[in-house]
C-alpha positions in Angstrom: -9.0 19.3 -62.5 -10.0 22.0 -60.0 -10.8 20.8 -56.5 -13.4 22.5 -54.4 -13.9 22.3 -50.6 -17.2 23.6 -49.1 -17.9 24.6 -45.6 -20.4 26.5 -43.5 -23.6 24.5 -43.7 -25.6 23.6 -40.7 -28.9 23.8 -38.9 -30.5 27.3 -38.4 -34.0 28.6 -37.5 -36.1 30.3 -40.0 -35.1 33.9 -40.3 -31.5 33.2 -39.5 -28.3 33.4 -41.5 -25.5 31.2 -42.7 -22.5 31.8 -44.9 -21.2 29.1 -47.1 -17.6 29.1 -48.3 -16.0 27.3 -51.2 -12.2 27.1 -51.4 -10.8 26.6 -54.9 -7.6 24.8 -55.5 -6.3 27.3 -58.1 -6.4 31.0 -58.7 -9.9 32.1 -59.2 -8.7 34.6 -61.7 -8.6 31.7 -64.2 -12.2 30.7 -63.4 -14.9 31.8 -65.8 -18.0 31.2 -63.7 -18.3 30.4 -60.0 -21.7 29.3 -58.7 -23.8 27.7 -56.0 -26.5 25.1 -56.7 -28.8 23.3 -54.4 -30.7 20.1 -54.4 -33.6 19.3 -52.1 -34.9 15.8 -51.5 -36.9 14.6 -54.5 -36.1 17.7 -56.5 -33.7 18.5 -59.3 -30.5 20.4 -58.7 -31.0 24.1 -59.3 -28.9 27.2 -59.7 -29.0 29.5 -56.7 -26.5 32.1 -57.7 -23.4 32.6 -59.8 -20.8 35.2 -60.5 -19.1 35.6 -63.9 -15.4 36.5 -64.3 -16.3 40.1 -65.0 -18.2 40.4 -61.8 -21.8 40.0 -63.0 -24.0 38.1 -60.6 -27.1 36.2 -61.2 -29.7 34.9 -58.7 -32.6 32.6 -58.7 -35.8 34.5 -58.2 -36.5 32.6 -55.0 -33.4 34.0 -53.3 -33.1 37.5 -54.7 -32.8 40.1 -51.9 -31.9 37.4 -49.4 -28.7 35.7 -50.7 -25.5 37.3 -51.9 -22.6 35.7 -53.8 -19.1 37.1 -53.5 -15.5 36.1 -54.2 -12.2 36.7 -52.6 -9.3 36.5 -55.0 -6.7 36.6 -52.3 -8.2 33.5 -50.7 -9.3 31.8 -53.9 -12.7 31.5 -52.2 -16.3 32.1 -53.2 -19.0 32.8 -50.6 -22.7 32.5 -50.4 -24.2 34.7 -47.7 -27.7 33.5 -46.9 -30.0 35.8 -44.9 -33.7 35.5 -43.9 -33.6 31.8 -44.4 -36.8 29.9 -45.0 -37.6 26.2 -44.5 -37.8 25.9 -48.3 -34.1 26.8 -48.5 -33.3 23.4 -46.9 -31.1 21.5 -49.3 -27.6 20.2 -50.0 -25.7 23.2 -51.4 -23.0 22.6 -54.0 -20.2 24.8 -55.2 -19.5 24.7 -59.0 -16.9 26.3 -61.2 -16.5 26.5 -65.0 -13.1 27.1 -66.5 -11.0 26.9 -69.6 -11.8 27.7 -73.2 -15.5 27.7 -73.7 -16.0 27.0 -70.0 -15.9 23.3 -70.7 -14.0 22.6 -67.5 -16.5 21.8 -64.8 -15.9 20.9 -61.2 -18.3 20.3 -58.3 -17.8 20.4 -54.6 -18.9 17.5 -52.3 -21.9 19.4 -51.0 -22.9 20.9 -47.7 -26.2 20.4 -45.9 -28.3 23.4 -45.0 -31.3 22.8 -42.8 -33.8 25.5 -41.9 -36.2 24.7 -39.2 -39.6 26.4 -38.8 
């Protein structure tokens, strides 16, 4: 089982920035997909961004051009840089990794709250 520890959430005004971090308990070179999801009150959890082992990144349309996902293999950490934040970005953000053959291994972080005030 892979353990994930998130940090970096908080309260920020609209237009501001935050950087979320997700520390992974094993070498991320063995991780197939690393991603960030979010869940707002009363809504389903949705994919925000992910990065595939080869380096390909994917973003939800709502965050393209504002958010950026990156990984640091030396620190076994994945980041989500969030710029130009909007009130609708308010949610609990979760780190997720998929690993193993067929990416059947699946681990979630505990979640970190991001609140954007208008």
